[in-house]
C-alpha positions in Angstrom: 0.0 0.0 0.0 1.2 3.5 -0.8 0.9 6.4 1.6 -1.9 7.8 -0.6 -4.0 4.7 0.1 -3.3 4.9 3.8 -4.3 8.5 4.4 -8.0 8.0 4.1 -7.9 5.1 6.4 -6.0 7.0 9.1 -8.3 10.0 8.6 -11.5 7.8 9.0 -10.0 6.0 12.0 -9.1 9.3 13.7 -12.6 10.6 12.9 -14.1 7.4 14.2 -12.2 7.6 17.5 -13.0 11.3 17.8 -16.7 10.5 17.4 -16.5 7.8 20.0 -14.7 10.1 22.4 -17.3 12.8 21.7 -20.2 10.4 22.3 -18.7 9.2 25.5 -18.1 12.7 26.7 -21.6 13.8 25.8 -23.0 10.6 27.4 -21.2 11.3 30.6 -21.7 15.1 30.8 -25.1 15.7 29.3 -28.4 15.0 31.1 -29.5 11.6 29.8 -33.1 12.5 30.1 -32.7 15.0 27.3 -31.3 12.3 25.0 -28.6 14.5 23.6 -25.9 11.9 22.9 -25.1 12.9 19.3 -21.8 14.5 18.4 -21.9 18.1 17.2 -24.7 20.6 16.9 -23.5 22.1 20.2 -24.8 25.5 19.4 -28.3 24.3 18.6 -28.4 22.3 21.9 -27.2 25.4 23.8 -30.0 27.4 22.3 -32.6 24.7 23.1 -31.3 24.4 26.6 -31.4 28.2 27.2 -35.0 28.3 25.9 -35.9 25.5 28.2 -34.4 27.3 31.1 -36.2 30.5 30.2 -39.5 28.5 30.1 -38.8 27.0 33.5 -38.1 30.5 34.9 -41.3 31.9 33.4 -43.3 29.0 34.9 -41.7 29.5 38.3 -42.4 33.2 38.2 -46.1 32.7 37.6 
């Protein structure tokens, strides 16, 4: 095998290990009841989480 053939394999393996690390991290650190275990989309989740917190605050204020 030449180096050109090896590069995609190394890249995909690094990406795969990164995804596993990310999933493990999210699984350990994110509230499991929300079911947010997918890698990426951090900004979207932050927005959703903030909106949920705002709703909770509004409900508590009433």
